[in-house]
mmJSON file of the N, C-alpha and C atoms, coordinates in Angstrom:
{"data_MODEL":{"atom_site":{
"group_PDB":["ATOM","ATOM","ATOM","ATOM","ATOM","ATOM","ATOM","ATOM","ATOM","ATOM","ATOM","ATOM","ATOM","ATOM","ATOM","ATOM","ATOM","ATOM","ATOM","ATOM","ATOM","ATOM","ATOM","ATOM","ATOM","ATOM","ATOM","ATOM","ATOM","ATOM","ATOM","ATOM","ATOM","ATOM","ATOM","ATOM","ATOM","ATOM","ATOM","ATOM","ATOM","ATOM","ATOM","ATOM","ATOM","ATOM","ATOM","ATOM","ATOM","ATOM","ATOM","ATOM","ATOM","ATOM","ATOM","ATOM","ATOM","ATOM","ATOM","ATOM","ATOM","ATOM","ATOM","ATOM","ATOM","ATOM","ATOM","ATOM","ATOM","ATOM","ATOM","ATOM","ATOM","ATOM","ATOM","ATOM","ATOM","ATOM","ATOM","ATOM","ATOM","ATOM","ATOM","ATOM","ATOM","ATOM","ATOM","ATOM","ATOM","ATOM","ATOM","ATOM","ATOM","ATOM","ATOM","ATOM","ATOM","ATOM","ATOM","ATOM","ATOM","ATOM","ATOM","ATOM","ATOM","ATOM","ATOM","ATOM","ATOM","ATOM","ATOM","ATOM","ATOM","ATOM","ATOM","ATOM","ATOM","ATOM","ATOM","ATOM","ATOM","ATOM","ATOM","ATOM","ATOM","ATOM","ATOM","ATOM","ATOM","ATOM","ATOM","ATOM","ATOM","ATOM","ATOM","ATOM","ATOM","ATOM","ATOM","ATOM","ATOM","ATOM","ATOM","ATOM","ATOM","ATOM","ATOM","ATOM","ATOM","ATOM","ATOM","ATOM","ATOM","ATOM","ATOM","ATOM","ATOM","ATOM","ATOM","ATOM","ATOM","ATOM","ATOM","ATOM","ATOM","ATOM","ATOM","ATOM","ATOM","ATOM","ATOM"],
"id":[1,2,3,4,5,6,7,8,9,10,11,12,13,14,15,16,17,18,19,20,21,22,23,24,25,26,27,28,29,30,31,32,33,34,35,36,37,38,39,40,41,42,43,44,45,46,47,48,49,50,51,52,53,54,55,56,57,58,59,60,61,62,63,64,65,66,67,68,69,70,71,72,73,74,75,76,77,78,79,80,81,82,83,84,85,86,87,88,89,90,91,92,93,94,95,96,97,98,99,100,101,102,103,104,105,106,107,108,109,110,111,112,113,114,115,116,117,118,119,120,121,122,123,124,125,126,127,128,129,130,131,132,133,134,135,136,137,138,139,140,141,142,143,144,145,146,147,148,149,150,151,152,153,154,155,156,157,158,159,160,161,162,163,164,165,166,167,168,169,170,171],
"type_symbol":["N","C","C","N","C","C","N","C","C","N","C","C","N","C","C","N","C","C","N","C","C","N","C","C","N","C","C","N","C","C","N","C","C","N","C","C","N","C","C","N","C","C","N","C","C","N","C","C","N","C","C","N","C","C","N","C","C","N","C","C","N","C","C","N","C","C","N","C","C","N","C","C","N","C","C","N","C","C","N","C","C","N","C","C","N","C","C","N","C","C","N","C","C","N","C","C","N","C","C","N","C","C","N","C","C","N","C","C","N","C","C","N","C","C","N","C","C","N","C","C","N","C","C","N","C","C","N","C","C","N","C","C","N","C","C","N","C","C","N","C","C","N","C","C","N","C","C","N","C","C","N","C","C","N","C","C","N","C","C","N","C","C","N","C","C","N","C","C","N","C","C"],
"label_atom_id":["N","CA","C","N","CA","C","N","CA","C","N","CA","C","N","CA","C","N","CA","C","N","CA","C","N","CA","C","N","CA","C","N","CA","C","N","CA","C","N","CA","C","N","CA","C","N","CA","C","N","CA","C","N","CA","C","N","CA","C","N","CA","C","N","CA","C","N","CA","C","N","CA","C","N","CA","C","N","CA","C","N","CA","C","N","CA","C","N","CA","C","N","CA","C","N","CA","C","N","CA","C","N","CA","C","N","CA","C","N","CA","C","N","CA","C","N","CA","C","N","CA","C","N","CA","C","N","CA","C","N","CA","C","N","CA","C","N","CA","C","N","CA","C","N","CA","C","N","CA","C","N","CA","C","N","CA","C","N","CA","C","N","CA","C","N","CA","C","N","CA","C","N","CA","C","N","CA","C","N","CA","C","N","CA","C","N","CA","C","N","CA","C","N","CA","C","N","CA","C"],
"label_alt_id":[null,null,null,null,null,null,null,null,null,null,null,null,null,null,null,null,null,null,null,null,null,null,null,null,null,null,null,null,null,null,null,null,null,null,null,null,null,null,null,null,null,null,null,null,null,null,null,null,null,null,null,null,null,null,null,null,null,null,null,null,null,null,null,null,null,null,null,null,null,null,null,null,null,null,null,null,null,null,null,null,null,null,null,null,null,null,null,null,null,null,null,null,null,null,null,null,null,null,null,null,null,null,null,null,null,null,null,null,null,null,null,null,null,null,null,null,null,null,null,null,null,null,null,null,null,null,null,null,null,null,null,null,null,null,null,null,null,null,null,null,null,null,null,null,null,null,null,null,null,null,null,null,null,null,null,null,null,null,null,null,null,null,null,null,null,null,null,null,null,null,null],
"label_comp_id":["MET","MET","MET","ALA","ALA","ALA","ASP","ASP","ASP","LYS","LYS","LYS","GLY","GLY","GLY","LEU","LEU","LEU","SER","SER","SER","ASP","ASP","ASP","LYS","LYS","LYS","ILE","ILE","ILE","LYS","LYS","LYS","GLY","GLY","GLY","SER","SER","SER","VAL","VAL","VAL","THR","THR","THR","GLU","GLU","GLU","LEU","LEU","LEU","LYS","LYS","LYS","GLY","GLY","GLY","GLU","GLU","GLU","ILE","ILE","ILE","LYS","LYS","LYS","ASP","ASP","ASP","GLN","GLN","GLN","ILE","ILE","ILE","GLY","GLY","GLY","ASN","ASN","ASN","ALA","ALA","ALA","THR","THR","THR","ASP","ASP","ASP","ASN","ASN","ASN","LYS","LYS","LYS","SER","SER","SER","LEU","LEU","LEU","GLN","GLN","GLN","ALA","ALA","ALA","GLU","GLU","GLU","GLY","GLY","GLY","LYS","LYS","LYS","MET","MET","MET","ASP","ASP","ASP","LYS","LYS","LYS","LEU","LEU","LEU","LYS","LYS","LYS","GLY","GLY","GLY","ALA","ALA","ALA","ALA","ALA","ALA","GLN","GLN","GLN","LYS","LYS","LYS","LYS","LYS","LYS","ILE","ILE","ILE","GLY","GLY","GLY","GLU","GLU","GLU","LEU","LEU","LEU","LYS","LYS","LYS","ASP","ASP","ASP","LYS","LYS","LYS"],
"label_asym_id":["A","A","A","A","A","A","A","A","A","A","A","A","A","A","A","A","A","A","A","A","A","A","A","A","A","A","A","A","A","A","A","A","A","A","A","A","A","A","A","A","A","A","A","A","A","A","A","A","A","A","A","A","A","A","A","A","A","A","A","A","A","A","A","A","A","A","A","A","A","A","A","A","A","A","A","A","A","A","A","A","A","A","A","A","A","A","A","A","A","A","A","A","A","A","A","A","A","A","A","A","A","A","A","A","A","A","A","A","A","A","A","A","A","A","A","A","A","A","A","A","A","A","A","A","A","A","A","A","A","A","A","A","A","A","A","A","A","A","A","A","A","A","A","A","A","A","A","A","A","A","A","A","A","A","A","A","A","A","A","A","A","A","A","A","A","A","A","A","A","A","A"],
"label_entity_id":["1","1","1","1","1","1","1","1","1","1","1","1","1","1","1","1","1","1","1","1","1","1","1","1","1","1","1","1","1","1","1","1","1","1","1","1","1","1","1","1","1","1","1","1","1","1","1","1","1","1","1","1","1","1","1","1","1","1","1","1","1","1","1","1","1","1","1","1","1","1","1","1","1","1","1","1","1","1","1","1","1","1","1","1","1","1","1","1","1","1","1","1","1","1","1","1","1","1","1","1","1","1","1","1","1","1","1","1","1","1","1","1","1","1","1","1","1","1","1","1","1","1","1","1","1","1","1","1","1","1","1","1","1","1","1","1","1","1","1","1","1","1","1","1","1","1","1","1","1","1","1","1","1","1","1","1","1","1","1","1","1","1","1","1","1","1","1","1","1","1","1"],
"label_seq_id":[1,1,1,2,2,2,3,3,3,4,4,4,5,5,5,6,6,6,7,7,7,8,8,8,9,9,9,10,10,10,11,11,11,12,12,12,13,13,13,14,14,14,15,15,15,16,16,16,17,17,17,18,18,18,19,19,19,20,20,20,21,21,21,22,22,22,23,23,23,24,24,24,25,25,25,26,26,26,27,27,27,28,28,28,29,29,29,30,30,30,31,31,31,32,32,32,33,33,33,34,34,34,35,35,35,36,36,36,37,37,37,38,38,38,39,39,39,40,40,40,41,41,41,42,42,42,43,43,43,44,44,44,45,45,45,46,46,46,47,47,47,48,48,48,49,49,49,50,50,50,51,51,51,52,52,52,53,53,53,54,54,54,55,55,55,56,56,56,57,57,57],
"pdbx_PDB_ins_code":[null,null,null,null,null,null,null,null,null,null,null,null,null,null,null,null,null,null,null,null,null,null,null,null,null,null,null,null,null,null,null,null,null,null,null,null,null,null,null,null,null,null,null,null,null,null,null,null,null,null,null,null,null,null,null,null,null,null,null,null,null,null,null,null,null,null,null,null,null,null,null,null,null,null,null,null,null,null,null,null,null,null,null,null,null,null,null,null,null,null,null,null,null,null,null,null,null,null,null,null,null,null,null,null,null,null,null,null,null,null,null,null,null,null,null,null,null,null,null,null,null,null,null,null,null,null,null,null,null,null,null,null,null,null,null,null,null,null,null,null,null,null,null,null,null,null,null,null,null,null,null,null,null,null,null,null,null,null,null,null,null,null,null,null,null,null,null,null,null,null,null],
"Cartn_x":[-25.77,-27.017,-27.472,-27.464,-27.678,-29.127,-30.074,-31.481,-32.322,-32.146,-32.85,-34.364,-34.839,-36.262,-36.953,-36.227,-36.812,-38.082,-38.062,-39.228,-40.45,-40.243,-41.352,-41.858,-40.926,-41.344,-42.15,-41.743,-42.48,-43.865,-43.898,-45.19,-46.102,-45.536,-46.32,-46.896,-46.091,-46.566,-47.687,-47.543,-48.58,-49.867,-49.745,-50.921,-51.598,-50.797,-51.364,-52.114,-51.526,-52.16,-53.468,-53.44,-54.653,-55.731,-55.312,-56.243,-56.826,-56.001,-56.482,-57.531,-57.283,-58.241,-59.566,-59.488,-60.717,-61.455,-60.714,-61.315,-62.048,-61.397,-62.006,-63.229,-63.136,-64.281,-65.432,-65.107,-66.137,-66.807,-66.013,-66.554,-67.447,-66.997,-67.749,-69.059,-69.072,-70.272,-71.072,-70.679,-71.324,-71.326,-70.229,-70.061,-69.158,-69.785,-69.032,-68.114,-68.531,-67.72,-66.42,-66.536,-65.349,-64.442,-65.06,-64.296,-63.518,-64.153,-63.486,-62.347,-62.588,-61.551,-60.346,-60.611,-59.54,-58.723,-59.414,-58.711,-57.826,-58.319,-57.526,-56.294,-56.466,-55.333,-54.281,-54.741,-53.793,-52.99,-53.646,-52.939,-51.956,-52.389,-51.515,-50.289,-50.503,-49.398,-48.425,-48.958,-48.09,-47.241,-47.844,-47.097,-46.001,-46.323,-45.322,-44.141,-44.433,-43.353,-42.498,-43.122,-42.382,-41.47,-41.956,-41.132,-39.92,-40.14,-39.02,-38.001,-38.478,-37.558,-36.748,-37.406,-36.704,-35.657,-35.941,-34.976,-33.723,-33.876,-32.741,-31.812,-32.307,-31.501,-30.561],
"Cartn_y":[150.919,150.282,149.331,148.072,147.055,146.948,147.134,146.895,148.12,149.173,150.436,150.299,149.368,149.227,148.225,147.689,146.65,147.128,148.329,148.861,148.915,149.393,149.456,148.063,147.122,145.761,145.126,145.365,144.819,145.465,146.8,147.5,147.014,146.816,146.34,144.961,144.08,142.722,142.738,143.576,143.677,144.234,145.253,145.847,144.846,144.082,143.044,141.99,141.563,140.554,141.087,142.323,142.951,143.019,143.358,143.423,142.072,141.04,139.687,139.259,139.567,139.219,139.946,141.249,142.026,141.473,141.157,140.627,139.316,138.424,137.128,137.269,138.123,138.336,138.971,139.955,140.584,139.592,138.691,137.66,136.694,136.29,135.314,135.895,137.191,137.824,138.593,138.474,139.175,140.689,141.185,142.617,143.167,143.685,144.149,145.317,146.171,147.326,146.872,145.938,145.417,144.676,143.956,143.214,144.192,145.26,146.263,146.939,147.227,147.833,146.897,145.62,144.63,144.573,144.631,144.609,145.851,147.001,148.231,148.121,147.548,147.363,146.445,145.403,144.485,145.204,146.052,146.815,147.799,148.459,149.405,148.675,147.519,146.735,146.294,145.88,145.46,146.641,147.83,149.019,149.353,149.248,149.524,148.56,147.29,146.305,146.631,147.044,147.378,148.583,149.573,150.738,150.283,149.379,148.844,148.137,147.373,146.667,147.665,148.724,149.736,150.473,150.709,151.385,150.537,149.232,148.327,148.302,148.764,148.701,149.856],
"Cartn_z":[138.03,138.455,137.347,137.627,136.613,136.149,137.033,136.679,137.005,136.203,136.439,136.33,135.527,135.289,136.195,137.179,138.031,138.735,139.267,139.968,139.051,137.82,136.866,136.51,136.374,136.025,137.161,138.403,139.554,139.641,139.548,139.593,138.477,137.299,136.167,136.41,136.987,137.281,138.31,139.33,140.363,139.759,138.925,138.295,137.37,136.632,135.76,136.563,137.667,138.51,139.084,139.563,140.097,139.005,137.786,136.67,136.325,136.366,136.073,137.094,138.358,139.419,139.2,138.927,138.675,137.46,136.41,135.189,135.474,136.216,136.517,137.429,138.438,139.334,138.555,137.716,136.886,135.962,135.401,134.517,135.294,136.463,137.265,137.793,138.065,138.643,137.595,136.335,135.222,135.446,136.027,136.279,135.176,134.128,132.956,133.296,134.214,134.61,135.277,136.21,136.903,135.927,135.026,134.027,133.134,132.702,131.871,132.638,133.912,134.752,134.855,134.997,135.068,133.784,132.657,131.377,131.22,131.677,131.608,132.514,133.703,134.615,133.999,133.305,132.672,131.593,130.813,129.786,130.41,131.482,132.177,132.729,133.32,133.869,132.798,131.654,130.551,130.075,130.02,129.605,130.617,131.905,132.947,132.82,132.579,132.435,131.214,130.123,128.914,129.167,129.909,130.265,131.066,132.017,132.812,131.946,130.953,130.056,129.231,128.776,127.973,128.796,130.073,130.939,131.139,131.045,131.229,130.015,128.881,127.64,127.524],
"occupancy":[1.0,1.0,1.0,1.0,1.0,1.0,1.0,1.0,1.0,1.0,1.0,1.0,1.0,1.0,1.0,1.0,1.0,1.0,1.0,1.0,1.0,1.0,1.0,1.0,1.0,1.0,1.0,1.0,1.0,1.0,1.0,1.0,1.0,1.0,1.0,1.0,1.0,1.0,1.0,1.0,1.0,1.0,1.0,1.0,1.0,1.0,1.0,1.0,1.0,1.0,1.0,1.0,1.0,1.0,1.0,1.0,1.0,1.0,1.0,1.0,1.0,1.0,1.0,1.0,1.0,1.0,1.0,1.0,1.0,1.0,1.0,1.0,1.0,1.0,1.0,1.0,1.0,1.0,1.0,1.0,1.0,1.0,1.0,1.0,1.0,1.0,1.0,1.0,1.0,1.0,1.0,1.0,1.0,1.0,1.0,1.0,1.0,1.0,1.0,1.0,1.0,1.0,1.0,1.0,1.0,1.0,1.0,1.0,1.0,1.0,1.0,1.0,1.0,1.0,1.0,1.0,1.0,1.0,1.0,1.0,1.0,1.0,1.0,1.0,1.0,1.0,1.0,1.0,1.0,1.0,1.0,1.0,1.0,1.0,1.0,1.0,1.0,1.0,1.0,1.0,1.0,1.0,1.0,1.0,1.0,1.0,1.0,1.0,1.0,1.0,1.0,1.0,1.0,1.0,1.0,1.0,1.0,1.0,1.0,1.0,1.0,1.0,1.0,1.0,1.0,1.0,1.0,1.0,1.0,1.0,1.0],
"B_iso_or_equiv":[0.0,0.0,0.0,0.0,0.0,0.0,0.0,0.0,0.0,0.0,0.0,0.0,0.0,0.0,0.0,0.0,0.0,0.0,0.0,0.0,0.0,0.0,0.0,0.0,0.0,0.0,0.0,0.0,0.0,0.0,0.0,0.0,0.0,0.0,0.0,0.0,0.0,0.0,0.0,0.0,0.0,0.0,0.0,0.0,0.0,0.0,0.0,0.0,0.0,0.0,0.0,0.0,0.0,0.0,0.0,0.0,0.0,0.0,0.0,0.0,0.0,0.0,0.0,0.0,0.0,0.0,0.0,0.0,0.0,0.0,0.0,0.0,0.0,0.0,0.0,0.0,0.0,0.0,0.0,0.0,0.0,0.0,0.0,0.0,0.0,0.0,0.0,0.0,0.0,0.0,0.0,0.0,0.0,0.0,0.0,0.0,0.0,0.0,0.0,0.0,0.0,0.0,0.0,0.0,0.0,0.0,0.0,0.0,0.0,0.0,0.0,0.0,0.0,0.0,0.0,0.0,0.0,0.0,0.0,0.0,0.0,0.0,0.0,0.0,0.0,0.0,0.0,0.0,0.0,0.0,0.0,0.0,0.0,0.0,0.0,0.0,0.0,0.0,0.0,0.0,0.0,0.0,0.0,0.0,0.0,0.0,0.0,0.0,0.0,0.0,0.0,0.0,0.0,0.0,0.0,0.0,0.0,0.0,0.0,0.0,0.0,0.0,0.0,0.0,0.0,0.0,0.0,0.0,0.0,0.0,0.0],
"pdbx_formal_charge":[null,null,null,null,null,null,null,null,null,null,null,null,null,null,null,null,null,null,null,null,null,null,null,null,null,null,null,null,null,null,null,null,null,null,null,null,null,null,null,null,null,null,null,null,null,null,null,null,null,null,null,null,null,null,null,null,null,null,null,null,null,null,null,null,null,null,null,null,null,null,null,null,null,null,null,null,null,null,null,null,null,null,null,null,null,null,null,null,null,null,null,null,null,null,null,null,null,null,null,null,null,null,null,null,null,null,null,null,null,null,null,null,null,null,null,null,null,null,null,null,null,null,null,null,null,null,null,null,null,null,null,null,null,null,null,null,null,null,null,null,null,null,null,null,null,null,null,null,null,null,null,null,null,null,null,null,null,null,null,null,null,null,null,null,null,null,null,null,null,null,null],
"auth_seq_id":[1,1,1,2,2,2,3,3,3,4,4,4,5,5,5,6,6,6,7,7,7,8,8,8,9,9,9,10,10,10,11,11,11,12,12,12,13,13,13,14,14,14,15,15,15,16,16,16,17,17,17,18,18,18,19,19,19,20,20,20,21,21,21,22,22,22,23,23,23,24,24,24,25,25,25,26,26,26,27,27,27,28,28,28,29,29,29,30,30,30,31,31,31,32,32,32,33,33,33,34,34,34,35,35,35,36,36,36,37,37,37,38,38,38,39,39,39,40,40,40,41,41,41,42,42,42,43,43,43,44,44,44,45,45,45,46,46,46,47,47,47,48,48,48,49,49,49,50,50,50,51,51,51,52,52,52,53,53,53,54,54,54,55,55,55,56,56,56,57,57,57],
"auth_comp_id":["MET","MET","MET","ALA","ALA","ALA","ASP","ASP","ASP","LYS","LYS","LYS","GLY","GLY","GLY","LEU","LEU","LEU","SER","SER","SER","ASP","ASP","ASP","LYS","LYS","LYS","ILE","ILE","ILE","LYS","LYS","LYS","GLY","GLY","GLY","SER","SER","SER","VAL","VAL","VAL","THR","THR","THR","GLU","GLU","GLU","LEU","LEU","LEU","LYS","LYS","LYS","GLY","GLY","GLY","GLU","GLU","GLU","ILE","ILE","ILE","LYS","LYS","LYS","ASP","ASP","ASP","GLN","GLN","GLN","ILE","ILE","ILE","GLY","GLY","GLY","ASN","ASN","ASN","ALA","ALA","ALA","THR","THR","THR","ASP","ASP","ASP","ASN","ASN","ASN","LYS","LYS","LYS","SER","SER","SER","LEU","LEU","LEU","GLN","GLN","GLN","ALA","ALA","ALA","GLU","GLU","GLU","GLY","GLY","GLY","LYS","LYS","LYS","MET","MET","MET","ASP","ASP","ASP","LYS","LYS","LYS","LEU","LEU","LEU","LYS","LYS","LYS","GLY","GLY","GLY","ALA","ALA","ALA","ALA","ALA","ALA","GLN","GLN","GLN","LYS","LYS","LYS","LYS","LYS","LYS","ILE","ILE","ILE","GLY","GLY","GLY","GLU","GLU","GLU","LEU","LEU","LEU","LYS","LYS","LYS","ASP","ASP","ASP","LYS","LYS","LYS"],
"auth_asym_id":["A","A","A","A","A","A","A","A","A","A","A","A","A","A","A","A","A","A","A","A","A","A","A","A","A","A","A","A","A","A","A","A","A","A","A","A","A","A","A","A","A","A","A","A","A","A","A","A","A","A","A","A","A","A","A","A","A","A","A","A","A","A","A","A","A","A","A","A","A","A","A","A","A","A","A","A","A","A","A","A","A","A","A","A","A","A","A","A","A","A","A","A","A","A","A","A","A","A","A","A","A","A","A","A","A","A","A","A","A","A","A","A","A","A","A","A","A","A","A","A","A","A","A","A","A","A","A","A","A","A","A","A","A","A","A","A","A","A","A","A","A","A","A","A","A","A","A","A","A","A","A","A","A","A","A","A","A","A","A","A","A","A","A","A","A","A","A","A","A","A","A"],
"auth_atom_id":["N","CA","C","N","CA","C","N","CA","C","N","CA","C","N","CA","C","N","CA","C","N","CA","C","N","CA","C","N","CA","C","N","CA","C","N","CA","C","N","CA","C","N","CA","C","N","CA","C","N","CA","C","N","CA","C","N","CA","C","N","CA","C","N","CA","C","N","CA","C","N","CA","C","N","CA","C","N","CA","C","N","CA","C","N","CA","C","N","CA","C","N","CA","C","N","CA","C","N","CA","C","N","CA","C","N","CA","C","N","CA","C","N","CA","C","N","CA","C","N","CA","C","N","CA","C","N","CA","C","N","CA","C","N","CA","C","N","CA","C","N","CA","C","N","CA","C","N","CA","C","N","CA","C","N","CA","C","N","CA","C","N","CA","C","N","CA","C","N","CA","C","N","CA","C","N","CA","C","N","CA","C","N","CA","C","N","CA","C","N","CA","C","N","CA","C","N","CA","C"],
"pdbx_PDB_model_num":[1,1,1,1,1,1,1,1,1,1,1,1,1,1,1,1,1,1,1,1,1,1,1,1,1,1,1,1,1,1,1,1,1,1,1,1,1,1,1,1,1,1,1,1,1,1,1,1,1,1,1,1,1,1,1,1,1,1,1,1,1,1,1,1,1,1,1,1,1,1,1,1,1,1,1,1,1,1,1,1,1,1,1,1,1,1,1,1,1,1,1,1,1,1,1,1,1,1,1,1,1,1,1,1,1,1,1,1,1,1,1,1,1,1,1,1,1,1,1,1,1,1,1,1,1,1,1,1,1,1,1,1,1,1,1,1,1,1,1,1,1,1,1,1,1,1,1,1,1,1,1,1,1,1,1,1,1,1,1,1,1,1,1,1,1,1,1,1,1,1,1]
}}}
């Protein structure tokens, strides 16, 4: 299996994108809670992608 971490990388990208959207909406509406949630999602997504990359090695 050539790309064992592909699933993690895809999930990570989706989570990062979802986090970016929440962050931007929170920023635009001055909703600090939503903005913080978005930042956490972006970090979680980045970690998921890193796990996928490590699985490929």
